[in-house]
PDB file with one MODEL, atoms N, CA, C and O in Angstrom:
MODEL        1
ATOM      1  N   MET A   1      94.431 -19.202  -2.758  1.00  0.00           N
ATOM      2  CA  MET A   1      93.747 -18.726  -1.632  1.00  0.00           C
ATOM      3  C   MET A   1      94.841 -18.168  -0.613  1.00  0.00           C
ATOM      4  O   MET A   1      95.950 -18.693  -0.507  1.00  0.00           O
ATOM      5  N   ARG A   2      94.458 -17.121   0.086  1.00  0.00           N
ATOM      6  CA  ARG A   2      95.329 -16.394   0.973  1.00  0.00           C
ATOM      7  C   ARG A   2      95.128 -17.037   2.299  1.00  0.00           C
ATOM      8  O   ARG A   2      94.015 -17.411   2.670  1.00  0.00           O
ATOM      9  N   GLU A   3      96.288 -17.176   3.065  1.00  0.00           N
ATOM     10  CA  GLU A   3      96.401 -17.574   4.290  1.00  0.00           C
ATOM     11  C   GLU A   3      96.358 -16.418   5.454  1.00  0.00           C
ATOM     12  O   GLU A   3      97.238 -15.573   5.619  1.00  0.00           O
ATOM     13  N   THR A   4      95.352 -16.528   6.102  1.00  0.00           N
ATOM     14  CA  THR A   4      95.101 -15.426   7.345  1.00  0.00           C
ATOM     15  C   THR A   4      95.929 -15.663   8.340  1.00  0.00           C
ATOM     16  O   THR A   4      96.190 -16.792   8.754  1.00  0.00           O
ATOM     17  N   VAL A   5      96.448 -14.484   8.837  1.00  0.00           N
ATOM     18  CA  VAL A   5      97.409 -14.334  10.107  1.00  0.00           C
ATOM     19  C   VAL A   5      96.674 -13.672  11.122  1.00  0.00           C
ATOM     20  O   VAL A   5      96.004 -12.696  10.785  1.00  0.00           O
ATOM     21  N   LYS A   6      96.683 -14.002  12.202  1.00  0.00           N
ATOM     22  CA  LYS A   6      95.977 -13.425  13.477  1.00  0.00           C
ATOM     23  C   LYS A   6      97.354 -12.985  14.462  1.00  0.00           C
ATOM     24  O   LYS A   6      98.346 -13.680  14.686  1.00  0.00           O
ATOM     25  N   VAL A   7      97.101 -11.815  14.884  1.00  0.00           N
ATOM     26  CA  VAL A   7      98.058 -11.245  15.793  1.00  0.00           C
ATOM     27  C   VAL A   7      97.459 -11.065  17.045  1.00  0.00           C
ATOM     28  O   VAL A   7      96.438 -10.379  17.088  1.00  0.00           O
ATOM     29  N   LEU A   8      98.002 -11.660  18.287  1.00  0.00           N
ATOM     30  CA  LEU A   8      97.754 -11.320  19.681  1.00  0.00           C
ATOM     31  C   LEU A   8      98.504 -10.536  20.415  1.00  0.00           C
ATOM     32  O   LEU A   8      99.727 -10.674  20.405  1.00  0.00           O
ATOM     33  N   GLU A   9      97.942  -9.671  21.103  1.00  0.00           N
ATOM     34  CA  GLU A   9      98.750  -8.788  22.239  1.00  0.00           C
ATOM     35  C   GLU A   9      98.467  -9.338  23.568  1.00  0.00           C
ATOM     36  O   GLU A   9      97.359  -9.329  24.103  1.00  0.00           O
ATOM     37  N   LEU A  10      99.719  -9.894  24.140  1.00  0.00           N
ATOM     38  CA  LEU A  10      99.564 -10.702  25.152  1.00  0.00           C
ATOM     39  C   LEU A  10     100.597 -10.105  26.173  1.00  0.00           C
ATOM     40  O   LEU A  10     101.604  -9.523  25.771  1.00  0.00           O
ATOM     41  N   ASP A  11     100.325 -10.261  27.461  1.00  0.00           N
ATOM     42  CA  ASP A  11     101.282  -9.715  28.507  1.00  0.00           C
ATOM     43  C   ASP A  11     102.042 -10.762  28.938  1.00  0.00           C
ATOM     44  O   ASP A  11     101.793 -11.876  28.477  1.00  0.00           O
ATOM     45  N   LYS A  12     103.027 -10.608  29.829  1.00  0.00           N
ATOM     46  CA  LYS A  12     104.117 -11.684  29.981  1.00  0.00           C
ATOM     47  C   LYS A  12     103.395 -13.021  30.804  1.00  0.00           C
ATOM     48  O   LYS A  12     103.767 -14.188  30.684  1.00  0.00           O
ATOM     49  N   TYR A  13     102.353 -12.574  31.602  1.00  0.00           N
ATOM     50  CA  TYR A  13     101.565 -13.559  32.343  1.00  0.00           C
ATOM     51  C   TYR A  13     100.812 -14.438  31.284  1.00  0.00           C
ATOM     52  O   TYR A  13     100.973 -15.654  31.385  1.00  0.00           O
ATOM     53  N   GLU A  14     100.043 -13.985  30.326  1.00  0.00           N
ATOM     54  CA  GLU A  14      99.481 -14.625  29.293  1.00  0.00           C
ATOM     55  C   GLU A  14     100.244 -15.513  28.527  1.00  0.00           C
ATOM     56  O   GLU A  14      99.943 -16.684  28.298  1.00  0.00           O
ATOM     57  N   ILE A  15     101.458 -14.794  28.052  1.00  0.00           N
ATOM     58  CA  ILE A  15     102.475 -15.655  27.152  1.00  0.00           C
ATOM     59  C   ILE A  15     102.954 -16.817  28.151  1.00  0.00           C
ATOM     60  O   ILE A  15     103.130 -17.924  27.641  1.00  0.00           O
ATOM     61  N   GLY A  16     103.127 -16.702  29.210  1.00  0.00           N
ATOM     62  CA  GLY A  16     103.461 -17.820  30.022  1.00  0.00           C
ATOM     63  C   GLY A  16     102.483 -18.695  30.178  1.00  0.00           C
ATOM     64  O   GLY A  16     102.782 -19.888  30.214  1.00  0.00           O
ATOM     65  N   ILE A  17     101.263 -18.330  30.290  1.00  0.00           N
ATOM     66  CA  ILE A  17     100.290 -19.703  30.282  1.00  0.00           C
ATOM     67  C   ILE A  17     100.126 -20.339  28.988  1.00  0.00           C
ATOM     68  O   ILE A  17      99.862 -21.541  28.971  1.00  0.00           O
ATOM     69  N   ILE A  18     100.256 -19.655  27.834  1.00  0.00           N
ATOM     70  CA  ILE A  18     100.206 -20.215  26.649  1.00  0.00           C
ATOM     71  C   ILE A  18     101.487 -21.066  26.291  1.00  0.00           C
ATOM     72  O   ILE A  18     101.333 -22.023  25.532  1.00  0.00           O
ATOM     73  N   ILE A  19     102.921 -20.736  26.860  1.00  0.00           N
ATOM     74  CA  ILE A  19     103.781 -21.668  26.709  1.00  0.00           C
ATOM     75  C   ILE A  19     103.746 -22.842  27.607  1.00  0.00           C
ATOM     76  O   ILE A  19     104.127 -23.955  27.246  1.00  0.00           O
ATOM     77  N   ASN A  20     103.316 -22.594  28.696  1.00  0.00           N
ATOM     78  CA  ASN A  20     103.168 -23.745  29.754  1.00  0.00           C
ATOM     79  C   ASN A  20     102.057 -24.561  29.232  1.00  0.00           C
ATOM     80  O   ASN A  20     102.090 -25.747  29.560  1.00  0.00           O
ATOM     81  N   ALA A  21     101.169 -24.208  28.555  1.00  0.00           N
ATOM     82  CA  ALA A  21     100.042 -25.029  28.123  1.00  0.00           C
ATOM     83  C   ALA A  21     100.572 -25.838  26.837  1.00  0.00           C
ATOM     84  O   ALA A  21     100.264 -26.994  26.546  1.00  0.00           O
ATOM     85  N   LEU A  22     101.196 -25.219  26.326  1.00  0.00           N
ATOM     86  CA  LEU A  22     101.958 -25.972  24.877  1.00  0.00           C
ATOM     87  C   LEU A  22     102.743 -26.946  25.334  1.00  0.00           C
ATOM     88  O   LEU A  22     102.590 -28.110  24.964  1.00  0.00           O
ATOM     89  N   ASN A  23     103.646 -26.586  26.166  1.00  0.00           N
ATOM     90  CA  ASN A  23     104.817 -27.556  26.980  1.00  0.00           C
ATOM     91  C   ASN A  23     104.171 -28.843  27.548  1.00  0.00           C
ATOM     92  O   ASN A  23     104.732 -29.931  27.418  1.00  0.00           O
ATOM     93  N   GLU A  24     103.083 -28.715  28.126  1.00  0.00           N
ATOM     94  CA  GLU A  24     102.316 -29.738  28.799  1.00  0.00           C
ATOM     95  C   GLU A  24     101.842 -30.640  27.486  1.00  0.00           C
ATOM     96  O   GLU A  24     102.261 -31.788  27.343  1.00  0.00           O
ATOM     97  N   PHE A  25     101.049 -30.100  26.661  1.00  0.00           N
ATOM     98  CA  PHE A  25     100.525 -30.837  25.739  1.00  0.00           C
ATOM     99  C   PHE A  25     101.757 -31.535  24.797  1.00  0.00           C
ATOM    100  O   PHE A  25     101.604 -32.626  24.248  1.00  0.00           O
ATOM    101  N   ARG A  26     102.744 -30.900  24.719  1.00  0.00           N
ATOM    102  CA  ARG A  26     103.857 -31.670  24.054  1.00  0.00           C
ATOM    103  C   ARG A  26     104.435 -32.968  24.817  1.00  0.00           C
ATOM    104  O   ARG A  26     104.809 -34.027  24.313  1.00  0.00           O
ATOM    105  N   ASN A  27     104.402 -32.586  26.177  1.00  0.00           N
ATOM    106  CA  ASN A  27     105.121 -33.640  27.057  1.00  0.00           C
ATOM    107  C   ASN A  27     103.931 -34.818  27.018  1.00  0.00           C
ATOM    108  O   ASN A  27     104.271 -35.995  27.134  1.00  0.00           O
ATOM    109  N   ARG A  28     102.723 -34.506  26.875  1.00  0.00           N
ATOM    110  CA  ARG A  28     101.787 -35.795  26.805  1.00  0.00           C
ATOM    111  C   ARG A  28     101.915 -36.457  25.541  1.00  0.00           C
ATOM    112  O   ARG A  28     101.805 -37.682  25.492  1.00  0.00           O
ATOM    113  N   LEU A  29     102.169 -35.671  24.358  1.00  0.00           N
ATOM    114  CA  LEU A  29     102.285 -36.312  23.082  1.00  0.00           C
ATOM    115  C   LEU A  29     103.593 -37.060  23.288  1.00  0.00           C
ATOM    116  O   LEU A  29     103.672 -38.095  22.627  1.00  0.00           O
ATOM    117  N   LEU A  30     104.449 -36.819  23.919  1.00  0.00           N
ATOM    118  CA  LEU A  30     105.870 -37.352  23.863  1.00  0.00           C
ATOM    119  C   LEU A  30     105.522 -38.966  24.746  1.00  0.00           C
ATOM    120  O   LEU A  30     105.961 -40.078  24.449  1.00  0.00           O
ATOM    121  N   ARG A  31     104.647 -38.608  25.821  1.00  0.00           N
ATOM    122  CA  ARG A  31     104.421 -39.710  26.616  1.00  0.00           C
ATOM    123  C   ARG A  31     103.664 -41.083  25.761  1.00  0.00           C
ATOM    124  O   ARG A  31     103.852 -42.292  25.901  1.00  0.00           O
ATOM    125  N   GLU A  32     102.868 -40.421  24.959  1.00  0.00           N
ATOM    126  CA  GLU A  32     101.939 -41.384  24.074  1.00  0.00           C
ATOM    127  C   GLU A  32     102.808 -41.542  22.716  1.00  0.00           C
ATOM    128  O   GLU A  32     102.260 -42.096  21.762  1.00  0.00           O
ATOM    129  N   LYS A  33     103.905 -41.160  22.610  1.00  0.00           N
ATOM    130  CA  LYS A  33     104.674 -41.622  21.394  1.00  0.00           C
ATOM    131  C   LYS A  33     104.041 -41.100  20.220  1.00  0.00           C
ATOM    132  O   LYS A  33     103.991 -41.755  19.179  1.00  0.00           O
ATOM    133  N   GLU A  34     103.492 -39.804  20.353  1.00  0.00           N
ATOM    134  CA  GLU A  34     102.739 -39.135  18.962  1.00  0.00           C
ATOM    135  C   GLU A  34     103.894 -38.192  18.451  1.00  0.00           C
ATOM    136  O   GLU A  34     105.029 -38.168  18.927  1.00  0.00           O
ATOM    137  N   ASP A  35     103.420 -37.401  17.386  1.00  0.00           N
ATOM    138  CA  ASP A  35     104.231 -36.591  16.582  1.00  0.00           C
ATOM    139  C   ASP A  35     104.110 -35.365  17.127  1.00  0.00           C
ATOM    140  O   ASP A  35     102.987 -34.861  17.130  1.00  0.00           O
ATOM    141  N   THR A  36     105.187 -34.664  17.675  1.00  0.00           N
ATOM    142  CA  THR A  36     105.046 -33.462  18.231  1.00  0.00           C
ATOM    143  C   THR A  36     105.708 -32.301  17.542  1.00  0.00           C
ATOM    144  O   THR A  36     106.066 -31.318  18.191  1.00  0.00           O
ATOM    145  N   GLU A  37     105.876 -32.390  16.271  1.00  0.00           N
ATOM    146  CA  GLU A  37     106.367 -31.409  15.308  1.00  0.00           C
ATOM    147  C   GLU A  37     105.232 -30.241  15.306  1.00  0.00           C
ATOM    148  O   GLU A  37     105.606 -29.197  15.841  1.00  0.00           O
ATOM    149  N   PRO A  38     104.046 -30.247  14.845  1.00  0.00           N
ATOM    150  CA  PRO A  38     103.168 -29.085  14.888  1.00  0.00           C
ATOM    151  C   PRO A  38     103.146 -28.377  16.198  1.00  0.00           C
ATOM    152  O   PRO A  38     102.973 -27.158  16.207  1.00  0.00           O
ATOM    153  N   VAL A  39     103.311 -29.059  17.333  1.00  0.00           N
ATOM    154  CA  VAL A  39     103.165 -28.363  18.610  1.00  0.00           C
ATOM    155  C   VAL A  39     104.529 -27.561  18.809  1.00  0.00           C
ATOM    156  O   VAL A  39     104.640 -26.427  19.273  1.00  0.00           O
ATOM    157  N   ASP A  40     105.522 -28.388  18.363  1.00  0.00           N
ATOM    158  CA  ASP A  40     107.022 -27.569  18.640  1.00  0.00           C
ATOM    159  C   ASP A  40     106.879 -26.246  17.912  1.00  0.00           C
ATOM    160  O   ASP A  40     107.102 -25.139  18.404  1.00  0.00           O
ATOM    161  N   GLU A  41     106.439 -26.529  16.555  1.00  0.00           N
ATOM    162  CA  GLU A  41     106.332 -25.150  15.701  1.00  0.00           C
ATOM    163  C   GLU A  41     105.628 -23.986  16.396  1.00  0.00           C
ATOM    164  O   GLU A  41     106.151 -22.872  16.363  1.00  0.00           O
ATOM    165  N   VAL A  42     104.519 -24.179  16.997  1.00  0.00           N
ATOM    166  CA  VAL A  42     103.781 -23.120  17.766  1.00  0.00           C
ATOM    167  C   VAL A  42     104.513 -22.611  18.845  1.00  0.00           C
ATOM    168  O   VAL A  42     104.585 -21.406  19.088  1.00  0.00           O
ATOM    169  N   LEU A  43     105.142 -23.620  19.599  1.00  0.00           N
ATOM    170  CA  LEU A  43     105.709 -23.420  20.942  1.00  0.00           C
ATOM    171  C   LEU A  43     106.948 -22.244  20.485  1.00  0.00           C
ATOM    172  O   LEU A  43     107.030 -21.113  20.965  1.00  0.00           O
ATOM    173  N   LEU A  44     107.663 -22.703  19.671  1.00  0.00           N
ATOM    174  CA  LEU A  44     108.773 -21.921  19.219  1.00  0.00           C
ATOM    175  C   LEU A  44     108.470 -20.447  18.761  1.00  0.00           C
ATOM    176  O   LEU A  44     109.118 -19.431  19.013  1.00  0.00           O
ATOM    177  N   LYS A  45     107.376 -20.584  18.059  1.00  0.00           N
ATOM    178  CA  LYS A  45     106.741 -19.350  17.469  1.00  0.00           C
ATOM    179  C   LYS A  45     106.294 -18.390  18.924  1.00  0.00           C
ATOM    180  O   LYS A  45     106.560 -17.188  18.927  1.00  0.00           O
ATOM    181  N   ALA A  46     105.779 -18.873  19.819  1.00  0.00           N
ATOM    182  CA  ALA A  46     105.302 -18.173  21.079  1.00  0.00           C
ATOM    183  C   ALA A  46     106.721 -17.667  21.881  1.00  0.00           C
ATOM    184  O   ALA A  46     106.747 -16.551  22.400  1.00  0.00           O
ATOM    185  N   ILE A  47     107.712 -18.434  21.930  1.00  0.00           N
ATOM    186  CA  ILE A  47     108.930 -18.205  22.730  1.00  0.00           C
ATOM    187  C   ILE A  47     109.368 -17.132  21.874  1.00  0.00           C
ATOM    188  O   ILE A  47     109.477 -16.029  22.410  1.00  0.00           O
ATOM    189  N   ASP A  48     109.600 -17.220  20.832  1.00  0.00           N
ATOM    190  CA  ASP A  48     110.416 -16.265  19.960  1.00  0.00           C
ATOM    191  C   ASP A  48     109.591 -15.028  19.316  1.00  0.00           C
ATOM    192  O   ASP A  48     110.150 -14.261  18.532  1.00  0.00           O
ATOM    193  N   ALA A  49     108.200 -14.868  19.695  1.00  0.00           N
ATOM    194  CA  ALA A  49     107.692 -13.666  19.346  1.00  0.00           C
ATOM    195  C   ALA A  49     108.385 -12.317  19.694  1.00  0.00           C
ATOM    196  O   ALA A  49     108.985 -12.164  20.757  1.00  0.00           O
ATOM    197  N   PRO A  50     108.280 -11.380  18.781  1.00  0.00           N
ATOM    198  CA  PRO A  50     108.927 -10.106  18.943  1.00  0.00           C
ATOM    199  C   PRO A  50     107.926  -9.337  19.998  1.00  0.00           C
ATOM    200  O   PRO A  50     106.698  -9.421  20.020  1.00  0.00           O
ATOM    201  N   GLU A  51     108.752  -8.582  20.844  1.00  0.00           N
ATOM    202  CA  GLU A  51     107.916  -7.676  21.848  1.00  0.00           C
ATOM    203  C   GLU A  51     107.691  -6.232  21.109  1.00  0.00           C
ATOM    204  O   GLU A  51     108.476  -5.673  20.343  1.00  0.00           O
ATOM    205  N   LYS A  52     106.493  -5.812  21.517  1.00  0.00           N
ATOM    206  CA  LYS A  52     106.366  -4.587  21.059  1.00  0.00           C
ATOM    207  C   LYS A  52     106.327  -3.597  21.996  1.00  0.00           C
ATOM    208  O   LYS A  52     105.518  -3.570  22.924  1.00  0.00           O
ATOM    209  N   LYS A  53     107.378  -2.584  21.734  1.00  0.00           N
ATOM    210  CA  LYS A  53     107.572  -1.390  22.771  1.00  0.00           C
ATOM    211  C   LYS A  53     106.321  -0.537  22.994  1.00  0.00           C
ATOM    212  O   LYS A  53     105.799  -0.006  22.014  1.00  0.00           O
ATOM    213  N   ARG A  54     105.847  -0.383  24.119  1.00  0.00           N
ATOM    214  CA  ARG A  54     104.900   0.683  24.442  1.00  0.00           C
ATOM    215  C   ARG A  54     105.521   1.969  24.433  1.00  0.00           C
ATOM    216  O   ARG A  54     106.609   2.064  25.001  1.00  0.00           O
ATOM    217  N   PRO A  55     104.982   3.055  23.845  1.00  0.00           N
ATOM    218  CA  PRO A  55     105.597   4.298  24.107  1.00  0.00           C
ATOM    219  C   PRO A  55     105.359   4.836  25.607  1.00  0.00           C
ATOM    220  O   PRO A  55     104.412   4.618  26.362  1.00  0.00           O
ATOM    221  N   PHE A  56     106.626   5.679  25.815  1.00  0.00           N
ATOM    222  CA  PHE A  56     106.393   6.077  27.162  1.00  0.00           C
ATOM    223  C   PHE A  56     105.379   7.107  27.281  1.00  0.00           C
ATOM    224  O   PHE A  56     105.339   7.950  26.385  1.00  0.00           O
ATOM    225  N   SER A  57     104.568   7.176  28.222  1.00  0.00           N
ATOM    226  CA  SER A  57     103.627   8.167  28.513  1.00  0.00           C
ATOM    227  C   SER A  57     103.873   8.762  30.040  1.00  0.00           C
ATOM    228  O   SER A  57     103.854   8.003  31.009  1.00  0.00           O
ATOM    229  N   ARG A  58     104.069   9.957  30.150  1.00  0.00           N
ATOM    230  CA  ARG A  58     104.117  10.669  31.491  1.00  0.00           C
ATOM    231  C   ARG A  58     102.974  11.369  31.837  1.00  0.00           C
ATOM    232  O   ARG A  58     102.223  11.813  30.969  1.00  0.00           O
ATOM    233  N   CYS A  59     102.741  11.531  33.189  1.00  0.00           N
ATOM    234  CA  CYS A  59     101.584  12.285  33.542  1.00  0.00           C
ATOM    235  C   CYS A  59     101.868  13.718  33.366  1.00  0.00           C
ATOM    236  O   CYS A  59     102.914  14.221  33.777  1.00  0.00           O
ATOM    237  N   LEU A  60     100.948  14.383  32.758  1.00  0.00           N
ATOM    238  CA  LEU A  60     101.126  15.771  32.717  1.00  0.00           C
ATOM    239  C   LEU A  60     100.588  16.495  33.862  1.00  0.00           C
ATOM    240  O   LEU A  60      99.604  16.068  34.465  1.00  0.00           O
ATOM    241  N   THR A  61     101.236  17.661  34.216  1.00  0.00           N
ATOM    242  CA  THR A  61     100.878  18.401  35.202  1.00  0.00           C
ATOM    243  C   THR A  61      99.635  19.382  34.907  1.00  0.00           C
ATOM    244  O   THR A  61      99.322  19.604  33.738  1.00  0.00           O
ATOM    245  N   LYS A  62      99.030  19.881  35.818  1.00  0.00           N
ATOM    246  CA  LYS A  62      97.749  20.574  35.512  1.00  0.00           C
ATOM    247  C   LYS A  62      97.940  21.794  34.569  1.00  0.00           C
ATOM    248  O   LYS A  62      97.030  22.128  33.810  1.00  0.00           O
ATOM    249  N   ASP A  63      99.094  22.441  34.615  1.00  0.00           N
ATOM    250  CA  ASP A  63      99.414  23.606  33.754  1.00  0.00           C
ATOM    251  C   ASP A  63      99.766  22.864  32.304  1.00  0.00           C
ATOM    252  O   ASP A  63      99.414  23.537  31.335  1.00  0.00           O
ATOM    253  N   GLU A  64     100.223  21.950  32.079  1.00  0.00           N
ATOM    254  CA  GLU A  64     100.628  21.298  30.892  1.00  0.00           C
ATOM    255  C   GLU A  64      99.392  20.681  30.241  1.00  0.00           C
ATOM    256  O   GLU A  64      99.416  20.510  29.022  1.00  0.00           O
ATOM    257  N   ARG A  65      98.453  20.377  30.857  1.00  0.00           N
ATOM    258  CA  ARG A  65      97.041  20.068  30.207  1.00  0.00           C
ATOM    259  C   ARG A  65      96.305  20.928  29.625  1.00  0.00           C
ATOM    260  O   ARG A  65      95.415  20.618  28.834  1.00  0.00           O
ATOM    261  N   GLY A  66      96.654  22.328  30.019  1.00  0.00           N
ATOM    262  CA  GLY A  66      96.041  23.307  29.451  1.00  0.00           C
ATOM    263  C   GLY A  66      95.085  23.965  30.343  1.00  0.00           C
ATOM    264  O   GLY A  66      94.384  24.904  29.965  1.00  0.00           O
ATOM    265  N   TYR A  67      95.054  23.500  31.469  1.00  0.00           N
ATOM    266  CA  TYR A  67      93.817  24.063  32.678  1.00  0.00           C
ATOM    267  C   TYR A  67      94.719  25.185  33.161  1.00  0.00           C
ATOM    268  O   TYR A  67      95.814  24.953  33.674  1.00  0.00           O
ATOM    269  N   PHE A  68      94.191  26.511  32.971  1.00  0.00           N
ATOM    270  CA  PHE A  68      94.833  27.593  33.588  1.00  0.00           C
ATOM    271  C   PHE A  68      93.870  28.284  34.454  1.00  0.00           C
ATOM    272  O   PHE A  68      94.218  29.272  35.100  1.00  0.00           O
TER     273      PHE A  68
ENDMDL
END
């Protein structure tokens, strides 16, 4: 059976929310003396996720757009 992988595109604010939520969940598990390893793995993946560079787009002038 093949494992499916999902890719999310998140901005800085959204990734911050996910990291904060995972950290809060991890802290709750630590208080309850539960295993945190699965949460640790996902948290590290979120922190270490590579950034995708957006191509630079500049505004074209009226002449550059082809309007004459």
